[in-house]
TIVO-2410 file (N, C-alpha, C; in nm, 3 decimals):
# residues 82
REC num residu      c1      c2      c3 atome chaine
REC   1      M   0.072  -0.116  -0.013     N      A
REC   1      M   0.017  -0.001   0.018    CA      A
REC   1      M   0.080   0.115  -0.003     C      A
REC   2      A   0.050   0.221  -0.075     N      A
REC   2      A   0.128   0.347  -0.071    CA      A
REC   2      A   0.141   0.415   0.033     C      A
REC   3      E   0.250   0.478   0.058     N      A
REC   3      E   0.251   0.594   0.148    CA      A
REC   3      E   0.130   0.706   0.097     C      A
REC   4      P   0.071   0.787   0.220     N      A
REC   4      P  -0.009   0.905   0.158    CA      A
REC   4      P   0.061   1.003   0.176     C      A
REC   5      T   0.039   1.082   0.054     N      A
REC   5      T   0.105   1.221   0.051    CA      A
REC   5      T   0.084   1.339   0.108     C      A
REC   6      Y   0.172   1.433   0.130     N      A
REC   6      Y   0.178   1.491   0.221    CA      A
REC   6      Y   0.054   1.593   0.193     C      A
REC   7      D   0.004   1.608   0.093     N      A
REC   7      D  -0.143   1.681   0.080    CA      A
REC   7      D  -0.260   1.598   0.126     C      A
REC   8      E  -0.259   1.480   0.107     N      A
REC   8      E  -0.353   1.394   0.171    CA      A
REC   8      E  -0.394   1.372   0.299     C      A
REC   9      L  -0.254   1.381   0.365     N      A
REC   9      L  -0.231   1.401   0.504    CA      A
REC   9      L  -0.259   1.523   0.545     C      A
REC  10      K  -0.247   1.626   0.505     N      A
REC  10      K  -0.263   1.768   0.504    CA      A
REC  10      K  -0.451   1.792   0.550     C      A
REC  11      G  -0.486   1.727   0.428     N      A
REC  11      G  -0.629   1.741   0.431    CA      A
REC  11      G  -0.726   1.670   0.531     C      A
REC  12      K  -0.651   1.512   0.548     N      A
REC  12      K  -0.719   1.458   0.642    CA      A
REC  12      K  -0.700   1.554   0.819     C      A
REC  13      L  -0.588   1.604   0.807     N      A
REC  13      L  -0.590   1.668   0.962    CA      A
REC  13      L  -0.679   1.824   0.964     C      A
REC  14      Q  -0.685   1.828   0.824     N      A
REC  14      Q  -0.808   1.984   0.814    CA      A
REC  14      Q  -0.950   1.896   0.854     C      A
REC  15      E  -0.966   1.819   0.832     N      A
REC  15      E  -1.117   1.760   0.800    CA      A
REC  15      E  -1.129   1.722   0.968     C      A
REC  16      L  -0.994   1.652   1.059     N      A
REC  16      L  -1.026   1.614   1.176    CA      A
REC  16      L  -1.030   1.776   1.262     C      A
REC  17      E  -0.965   1.842   1.236     N      A
REC  17      E  -0.994   1.944   1.306    CA      A
REC  17      E  -1.101   2.011   1.298     C      A
REC  18      K  -1.174   2.004   1.199     N      A
REC  18      K  -1.295   2.077   1.151    CA      A
REC  18      K  -1.405   1.968   1.260     C      A
REC  19      Q  -1.371   1.839   1.284     N      A
REC  19      Q  -1.468   1.783   1.342    CA      A
REC  19      Q  -1.463   1.822   1.484     C      A
REC  20      V  -1.341   1.845   1.530     N      A
REC  20      V  -1.308   1.873   1.675    CA      A
REC  20      V  -1.384   1.994   1.708     C      A
REC  21      E  -1.367   2.130   1.595     N      A
REC  21      E  -1.425   2.239   1.652    CA      A
REC  21      E  -1.584   2.238   1.628     C      A
REC  22      T  -1.623   2.172   1.527     N      A
REC  22      T  -1.787   2.117   1.565    CA      A
REC  22      T  -1.845   2.064   1.682     C      A
REC  23      K  -1.727   1.977   1.699     N      A
REC  23      K  -1.772   1.913   1.869    CA      A
REC  23      K  -1.776   2.015   1.965     C      A
REC  24      K  -1.669   2.097   1.974     N      A
REC  24      K  -1.675   2.195   2.078    CA      A
REC  24      K  -1.793   2.277   2.051     C      A
REC  25      R  -1.796   2.318   1.959     N      A
REC  25      R  -1.915   2.437   1.912    CA      A
REC  25      R  -2.064   2.396   1.965     C      A
REC  26      S  -2.096   2.266   1.955     N      A
REC  26      S  -2.203   2.191   1.959    CA      A
REC  26      S  -2.256   2.189   2.108     C      A
REC  27      G  -2.134   2.193   2.202     N      A
REC  27      G  -2.175   2.185   2.339    CA      A
REC  27      G  -2.178   2.059   2.404     C      A
REC  28      A  -2.148   1.949   2.311     N      A
REC  28      A  -2.161   1.819   2.348    CA      A
REC  28      A  -2.072   1.783   2.435     C      A
REC  29      I  -2.157   1.677   2.554     N      A
REC  29      I  -2.076   1.625   2.660    CA      A
REC  29      I  -1.984   1.518   2.623     C      A
REC  30      E  -1.896   1.518   2.690     N      A
REC  30      E  -1.762   1.392   2.642    CA      A
REC  30      E  -1.710   1.372   2.774     C      A
REC  31      F  -1.668   1.221   2.752     N      A
REC  31      F  -1.644   1.206   2.879    CA      A
REC  31      F  -1.493   1.128   2.867     C      A
REC  32      R  -1.431   1.131   2.957     N      A
REC  32      R  -1.232   1.110   2.919    CA      A
REC  32      R  -1.222   1.043   3.060     C      A
REC  33      V  -1.132   0.946   3.065     N      A
REC  33      V  -1.025   0.896   3.138    CA      A
REC  33      V  -0.924   0.975   3.182     C      A
REC  34      S  -0.903   1.046   3.297     N      A
REC  34      S  -0.773   1.129   3.341    CA      A
REC  34      S  -0.673   1.056   3.344     C      A
REC  35      E  -0.549   1.121   3.358     N      A
REC  35      E  -0.449   1.045   3.366    CA      A
REC  35      E  -0.401   0.979   3.491     C      A
REC  36      K  -0.471   1.050   3.611     N      A
REC  36      K  -0.473   0.972   3.714    CA      A
REC  36      K  -0.590   0.885   3.754     C      A
REC  37      G  -0.696   0.860   3.677     N      A
REC  37      G  -0.761   0.746   3.660    CA      A
REC  37      G  -0.904   0.808   3.711     C      A
REC  38      G  -0.915   0.962   3.696     N      A
REC  38      G  -1.074   0.987   3.731    CA      A
REC  38      G  -1.134   0.947   3.571     C      A
REC  39      V  -1.256   1.018   3.601     N      A
REC  39      V  -1.352   1.042   3.476    CA      A
REC  39      V  -1.378   1.209   3.476     C      A
REC  40      S  -1.335   1.267   3.380     N      A
REC  40      S  -1.332   1.391   3.333    CA      A
REC  40      S  -1.474   1.409   3.241     C      A
REC  41      V  -1.519   1.503   3.280     N      A
REC  41      V  -1.650   1.570   3.187    CA      A
REC  41      V  -1.640   1.657   3.100     C      A
REC  42      Y  -1.630   1.698   2.986     N      A
REC  42      Y  -1.609   1.804   2.910    CA      A
REC  42      Y  -1.726   1.846   2.894     C      A
REC  43      G  -1.754   1.951   2.853     N      A
REC  43      G  -1.859   2.028   2.786    CA      A
REC  43      G  -1.989   2.106   2.860     C      A
REC  44      L  -1.939   2.083   2.996     N      A
REC  44      L  -2.053   2.146   3.082    CA      A
REC  44      L  -1.969   2.329   3.115     C      A
REC  45      G  -1.876   2.381   3.097     N      A
REC  45      G  -1.811   2.465   3.143    CA      A
REC  45      G  -1.657   2.476   3.052     C      A
REC  46      R  -1.613   2.596   3.158     N      A
REC  46      R  -1.485   2.604   3.056    CA      A
REC  46      R  -1.388   2.521   3.111     C      A
REC  47      F  -1.367   2.433   3.206     N      A
REC  47      F  -1.310   2.327   3.262    CA      A
REC  47      F  -1.388   2.193   3.283     C      A
REC  48      P  -1.302   2.077   3.243     N      A
REC  48      P  -1.377   1.986   3.297    CA      A
REC  48      P  -1.394   1.961   3.396     C      A
REC  49      V  -1.509   1.884   3.445     N      A
REC  49      V  -1.553   1.840   3.590    CA      A
REC  49      V  -1.491   1.682   3.575     C      A
REC  50      T  -1.388   1.705   3.710     N      A
REC  50      T  -1.315   1.543   3.701    CA      A
REC  50      T  -1.353   1.478   3.857     C      A
REC  51      L  -1.409   1.335   3.845     N      A
REC  51      L  -1.404   1.266   4.001    CA      A
REC  51      L  -1.381   1.165   3.944     C      A
REC  52      Y  -1.334   1.072   4.103     N      A
REC  52      Y  -1.303   0.935   4.077    CA      A
REC  52      Y  -1.434   0.852   4.071     C      A
REC  53      Y  -1.407   0.708   4.026     N      A
REC  53      Y  -1.532   0.655   4.057    CA      A
REC  53      Y  -1.608   0.631   4.120     C      A
REC  54      E  -1.547   0.616   4.248     N      A
REC  54      E  -1.645   0.615   4.386    CA      A
REC  54      E  -1.702   0.740   4.402     C      A
REC  55      Q  -1.667   0.857   4.363     N      A
REC  55      Q  -1.718   1.016   4.397    CA      A
REC  55      Q  -1.845   0.971   4.276     C      A
REC  56      W  -1.820   0.934   4.167     N      A
REC  56      W  -1.938   0.946   4.067    CA      A
REC  56      W  -2.034   0.886   4.112     C      A
REC  57      T  -2.039   0.739   4.140     N      A
REC  57      T  -2.108   0.639   4.167    CA      A
REC  57      T  -2.207   0.706   4.315     C      A
REC  58      R  -2.141   0.764   4.430     N      A
REC  58      R  -2.218   0.861   4.499    CA      A
REC  58      R  -2.298   0.965   4.455     C      A
REC  59      L  -2.245   1.065   4.379     N      A
REC  59      L  -2.299   1.161   4.324    CA      A
REC  59      L  -2.436   1.060   4.252     C      A
REC  60      L  -2.440   1.004   4.138     N      A
REC  60      L  -2.538   0.921   4.116    CA      A
REC  60      L  -2.615   0.913   4.177     C      A
REC  61      D  -2.591   0.823   4.298     N      A
REC  61      D  -2.707   0.793   4.371    CA      A
REC  61      D  -2.788   0.885   4.456     C      A
REC  62      T  -2.730   0.988   4.463     N      A
REC  62      T  -2.857   1.103   4.534    CA      A
REC  62      T  -2.882   1.225   4.417     C      A
REC  63      V  -2.900   1.176   4.302     N      A
REC  63      V  -2.979   1.224   4.185    CA      A
REC  63      V  -3.111   1.261   4.206     C      A
REC  64      P  -3.187   1.201   4.284     N      A
REC  64      P  -3.321   1.238   4.300    CA      A
REC  64      P  -3.314   1.341   4.409     C      A
REC  65      D  -3.227   1.355   4.508     N      A
REC  65      D  -3.245   1.422   4.582    CA      A
REC  65      D  -3.198   1.587   4.548     C      A
REC  66      L  -3.080   1.576   4.456     N      A
REC  66      L  -3.006   1.675   4.366    CA      A
REC  66      L  -3.133   1.758   4.281     C      A
REC  67      K  -3.191   1.653   4.215     N      A
REC  67      K  -3.322   1.712   4.111    CA      A
REC  67      K  -3.430   1.794   4.197     C      A
REC  68      A  -3.456   1.716   4.352     N      A
REC  68      A  -3.560   1.817   4.415    CA      A
REC  68      A  -3.458   1.900   4.471     C      A
REC  69      F  -3.394   1.916   4.511     N      A
REC  69      F  -3.290   2.067   4.592    CA      A
REC  69      F  -3.305   2.144   4.494     C      A
REC  70      L  -3.277   2.097   4.332     N      A
REC  70      L  -3.256   2.241   4.246    CA      A
REC  70      L  -3.391   2.253   4.207     C      A
REC  71      E  -3.473   2.191   4.214     N      A
REC  71      E  -3.669   2.249   4.142    CA      A
REC  71      E  -3.682   2.323   4.287     C      A
REC  72      E  -3.639   2.298   4.413     N      A
REC  72      E  -3.729   2.371   4.555    CA      A
REC  72      E  -3.610   2.519   4.570     C      A
REC  73      N  -3.512   2.505   4.513     N      A
REC  73      N  -3.439   2.633   4.522    CA      A
REC  73      N  -3.401   2.709   4.349     C      A
REC  74      K  -3.496   2.674   4.286     N      A
REC  74      K  -3.487   2.736   4.125    CA      A
REC  74      K  -3.492   2.872   4.143     C      A
REC  75      S  -3.598   2.949   4.210     N      A
REC  75      S  -3.608   3.102   4.190    CA      A
REC  75      S  -3.463   3.128   4.312     C      A
REC  76      K  -3.368   3.103   4.334     N      A
REC  76      K  -3.267   3.149   4.390    CA      A
REC  76      K  -3.120   3.148   4.308     C      A
REC  77      L  -3.159   3.036   4.204     N      A
REC  77      L  -3.046   3.020   4.133    CA      A
REC  77      L  -3.023   3.072   4.004     C      A
REC  78      K  -2.907   3.100   3.946     N      A
REC  78      K  -2.915   3.211   3.815    CA      A
REC  78      K  -2.925   3.102   3.685     C      A
REC  79      L  -3.010   3.136   3.610     N      A
REC  79      L  -3.024   3.056   3.483    CA      A
REC  79      L  -3.019   3.125   3.385     C      A
REC  80      K  -2.936   3.040   3.277     N      A
REC  80      K  -2.904   3.111   3.183    CA      A
REC  80      K  -3.049   3.100   3.076     C      A
REC  81      Q  -3.026   3.209   3.003     N      A
REC  81      Q  -3.146   3.209   2.926    CA      A
REC  81      Q  -3.120   3.124   2.742     C      A
REC  82      G  -3.151   3.069   2.717     N      A
REC  82      G  -3.124   3.022   2.580    CA      A
REC  82      G  -3.159   2.910   2.517     C      A
***
């Protein structure tokens, strides 16, 4: 199989960069495993949210309580219009 040319590689790189940029602008939430073994969530804000497995499971176990808390305090919370 022939090696790709410089122009082919350059085109592929530009295509991948467009995909990454589109994903960033779309606000898509993305999960990654950090170097230290935590789970990072990208797309919620400027910086990722990183927690370890046990922390995620504890947080997920409280989802009903968190939803109730958010509703009870909605009038005090800053809401983005959009």
